[in-house]
Structure formats: structure tokens, C-alpha cells
N, C-alpha and C positions, 0 to 999 in steps of 0.2 A: 860816852864809847863808841867803839867798833872794832870789825873783823880782824881780828888778825893776820886775816890773809891782802887785807890791803894794804896799797903798801905807808908804809910809815912817812910821816912827815912833819918838821920842826913843831909843827901847831903843838901834837901829841901830847909833850910835854913828859912828864915819868908816863910811860906805858906798863900798863900794870896786868898782869896776864890773872884773870878770875874765872877757871876751870880747874874743877882737880883736874883730867885729865893733859898731858901735855899733847898739843894740836900736832900733827900728821906733819912730818914736813917743815917745819918751824927749828932755825935755830936758835940757841941760847941769847943768841947778841941781840935777836931781833925784842926783846922784849927786856926792860928795866929789872923787873920785882916779880916776882911767879907767887900771888898771894891766894893759895889753893886753899886755904881752911877759909875762906870766903862762901867760895862754892858752897853747891848744898850736896848735902849729903849724896854718899855713892847711894843711898837708897833710895832715897828721891829722886836723883837724876835715874837711874833705872828705871823707874815706877816711870816718869816724866814720859822719857825716849823720847821727847820732842814731838807728843802727839800733841798738836792745839787743842784738839778737845778737852783736853785734861789739863789748861792753863788756868785757867782761873781757882782751880786747886790748888795747883801746882804752885801760885805765886802765895795762896793762905799758907800755906805749909812752911814752902822755902821762907818768907816774912817770922812762921814762927820759930826756924832753927834762927834765923837771925838775933830774934830778939831776946834769943836764948843762949846767946854767945855774944854778949855788952863786948867781949875782950877782943874780938876778932874786929868788930867795930869800927870801935876802939882804934885799934891796931889801922885797920884799913884811913882812916882818918887821917890819922897821921903821919902814914904815906903819903897821903895824897896833899896834906897839908894845905898851901894856899893854892897848888896847884900852880902851874896850866896840868894835869893829869886825863888818861885816858883811859880808859874799862876795855881791857881786849878781852875776846870770845872768841871760840873755833863754830861755833853754832851755820848752821845756812838760813836760819830763820831769823832774819835779823827785827821780829816782835815780840818772838817768845823766846827768849831766850831768859838765862839766870842774871846777864849783866844790865839787862832795862830794868830786871827786877831792884838788883842791886843800885844801882843808879838813883830808882826815883825812893828806895829807901832811905839813902846817905840823902837826900836833900830834906828831907822831909825834920 
């Protein structure tokens, strides 16, 4: 995973944007796929608003959303395939964003 604003590298493989909103200033050809259905709901995203004090509850709620959407998770796993693939996100906080939760969720 990496921030969408970081330079693309050949080792990224398939570049998959996992944000619900399109990041400012990014061209469409900067990614391979925009899989916005894998992002947290608008309600959860707005509630969290990148406040680190809410991180544990955000993780719990986002995992619950992923558990409730097995077709979305399966679609993302299919899209990733055998890799390599990079989950892209726009948040400034590299430790507290949905891509971190999603990466760990997919790895289990």
C-alpha cells in the first residue's frame, strides 16, 4: 500500500485506489482500478474524519462493514489475483487510514 501522491514504481504492480472519493489533483491514468466499494461508507468516513483518537472504533466498524460485504472483498481479492498489487489511499496519515485496515483484513 502507498499514498496515491507517492511516485508510481514498476514494483507497484496493479495500482488499486481504495478511497471512496477521488483524490485532488490526481489524473485517471495514475491508477489501474478505482475500487471505491471497498472503502468505508460515507457515514463511517465522515464520522472518523482522520481523528486518531477514534482509530480503534473506526477499525472495528470498518471491519464490520467488510464482513457484511463478502462480495466486495471477494471482488477485491480477485482483482488483486496473484499480485503484485498496491492499495492506494489519499490520506496524509500513513498509519491510520482505511488501506491499513483493508490490507490486514485481506491478509487474514
